[in-house]
C-alpha positions as CSV (number, residue, x, y, z in Angstrom):
1,M,126.8,52.2,-61.3
2,S,123.6,50.4,-60.6
3,S,124.1,51.0,-57.2
4,L,124.4,54.6,-57.9
5,R,121.4,54.6,-59.8
6,N,119.3,52.5,-57.4
7,F,120.7,55.4,-54.4
8,I,119.1,58.2,-56.8
9,L,116.1,56.2,-57.5
10,V,115.4,55.4,-53.7
11,A,116.3,59.1,-52.8
12,F,113.9,60.2,-55.0
13,L,111.0,58.1,-54.5
14,S,111.4,59.1,-50.6
15,A,111.2,62.7,-51.6
16,V,108.1,62.3,-53.7
17,V,106.7,60.3,-50.8
18,A,107.4,62.6,-48.2
19,F,105.8,65.9,-50.1
20,T,102.5,64.1,-51.0
21,P,99.7,64.3,-49.0
22,I,98.3,61.3,-47.4
23,T,94.3,60.9,-47.7
24,P,92.8,58.9,-45.2
25,S,90.8,56.0,-46.9
26,I,87.0,56.1,-46.8
27,Q,86.5,53.7,-44.2
28,H,89.3,55.1,-42.0
29,R,87.1,58.8,-42.4
30,R,84.2,57.4,-40.8
31,T,85.7,56.6,-37.6
32,L,87.6,59.9,-37.5
33,S,84.8,62.1,-37.3
34,P,80.6,62.2,-38.0
35,L,80.9,65.2,-40.3
36,F,82.2,62.7,-42.8
37,A,79.9,59.9,-42.5
38,K,76.9,59.8,-45.0
39,G,74.4,58.1,-42.4
40,G,73.9,57.6,-39.4
41,G,72.1,56.4,-36.2
42,A,68.8,58.0,-35.0
43,I,69.1,60.0,-32.1
44,A,68.6,57.8,-28.8
45,S,65.8,58.7,-26.8
46,P,65.2,57.8,-23.2
47,K,63.2,54.8,-22.1
48,T,61.8,56.4,-19.4
49,A,58.9,59.4,-19.9
50,T,57.5,61.3,-17.0
51,K,53.9,62.6,-17.4
52,T,52.8,65.8,-15.5
53,T,49.4,66.6,-14.4
54,T,48.3,69.8,-13.3
55,T,45.2,70.3,-11.5
56,T,44.0,73.8,-10.1
57,K,41.1,74.1,-7.8
58,S,39.6,77.5,-6.7
59,K,37.1,77.6,-3.9
60,T,36.3,81.3,-4.6
61,K,33.7,82.1,-7.0
62,E,33.3,85.9,-8.5
63,T,30.2,86.8,-10.0
64,I,30.4,90.5,-11.6
65,K,27.1,92.0,-12.2
66,Q,27.1,95.4,-14.0
67,K,24.0,97.4,-14.9
68,Q,24.3,100.2,-17.4
69,D,22.1,103.0,-18.3
70,F,22.3,103.9,-21.9
71,K,20.8,106.8,-23.4
72,V,19.8,107.1,-27.2
73,H,21.4,109.9,-29.0
74,D,18.9,111.8,-30.8
75,G,19.7,113.5,-33.9
76,D,17.2,116.4,-33.1
77,Q,19.4,117.5,-29.9
78,D,21.5,120.4,-30.6
79,T,24.8,120.2,-29.4
80,D,26.9,123.0,-28.1
81,I,30.1,123.3,-29.4
82,E,32.5,125.8,-27.4
83,E,34.8,127.5,-29.9
84,A,38.3,128.4,-29.0
85,P,38.7,132.0,-27.8
86,L,40.7,134.3,-30.1
87,W,43.8,136.6,-29.4
88,M,44.3,139.7,-30.8
89,L,47.9,140.3,-32.7
90,F,48.8,143.6,-32.3
91,L,51.7,145.7,-34.4
92,I,53.7,147.9,-32.2
93,G,54.7,151.3,-33.4
94,D,58.7,152.1,-33.6
95,K,60.3,155.2,-35.5
96,G,62.9,152.9,-36.5
97,Y,60.8,150.7,-38.9
98,E,61.1,150.7,-42.6
99,Q,57.5,150.5,-44.2
100,A,58.9,148.2,-47.0
101,H,60.3,145.7,-44.7
102,V,57.4,145.6,-42.2
103,T,54.8,145.6,-44.9
104,A,56.7,142.6,-46.9
105,R,57.2,140.7,-43.2
106,L,53.2,141.3,-42.2
107,T,52.1,140.0,-45.7
108,Q,54.6,137.0,-45.8
109,I,53.8,135.7,-41.9
110,V,50.2,137.0,-40.9
111,Q,47.6,134.6,-42.5
112,D,45.0,136.6,-44.7
113,M,46.8,139.5,-44.9
114,N,47.5,141.4,-47.9
115,E,49.8,144.2,-49.2
116,K,46.9,146.8,-48.9
117,N,46.1,145.7,-45.0
118,A,49.5,145.9,-44.4
119,I,49.9,149.3,-44.9
120,A,46.9,150.4,-43.5
121,V,48.3,148.4,-40.2
122,Y,51.8,150.1,-40.4
123,D,50.4,153.6,-41.1
124,A,47.6,153.3,-37.9
125,A,50.6,151.7,-35.7
126,Q,53.0,154.7,-36.6
127,R,50.2,157.0,-35.6
128,L,48.4,155.8,-32.5
129,G,51.3,153.3,-31.5
130,E,50.0,150.0,-31.9
131,A,47.3,148.7,-34.6
132,L,45.3,145.4,-34.3
133,C,46.4,142.9,-37.1
134,G,43.5,140.4,-36.8
135,K,42.1,137.8,-34.3
136,Y,43.6,134.2,-34.5
137,P,43.5,131.1,-32.5
138,H,46.1,131.3,-29.6
139,E,48.8,129.3,-31.2
140,H,48.6,131.1,-34.4
141,A,48.5,134.2,-32.7
142,E,51.2,133.3,-30.2
143,M,53.5,131.9,-33.7
144,F,52.9,135.0,-35.8
145,C,53.9,137.3,-33.0
146,E,57.0,135.3,-32.5
147,Q,58.3,135.1,-36.3
148,L,57.8,139.2,-36.0
149,T,60.0,139.8,-33.6
150,R,62.7,137.1,-34.7
151,S,62.4,139.6,-38.0
152,D,65.7,141.2,-38.7
153,P,65.7,144.0,-38.2
154,I,63.0,143.6,-35.4
155,I,59.1,143.9,-35.7
156,Y,57.8,144.6,-32.3
157,A,54.4,142.8,-31.9
158,E,52.1,141.7,-28.9
159,I,49.0,139.3,-28.5
160,R,46.7,139.8,-26.0
161,E,43.4,137.4,-25.3
162,D,40.0,139.1,-26.8
163,K,38.2,139.9,-24.4
164,T,34.8,141.2,-26.4
165,D,32.9,138.1,-26.3
166,D,32.5,137.8,-23.2
């Protein structure tokens, strides 16, 4: 019975030892990897030194002489500032227009156009075939004309350069 007991004890101990993780000793860890080391030697530096000297010699001489005449601007001088040319925006008359739609769009799109002016422009365009909405810089007149022609239903408009100032 004691041999059976010894046999079971030995089997138990061998099973325990087989499933127990083995941790290396601290001294063994230092030899395995430098990651586990707590200190270490300094990084080695080469015993030879290289000295480099660069000298550049130029035999060309460059001399730049600049003479500038400066004019003093007098505040008394009148400067002529040319204004941008104006363009005329015309509403083209059409029998298919509805007065409420055209006048509403004119007041929404064209700057400085109120409802009274819009009605007058609409009436003149219907009687004469076209009516002047106003004079504007080219970009503004072009934008107003494009927005009017993109209305649904379409409102016909046209821009022309103002040549009355020439």
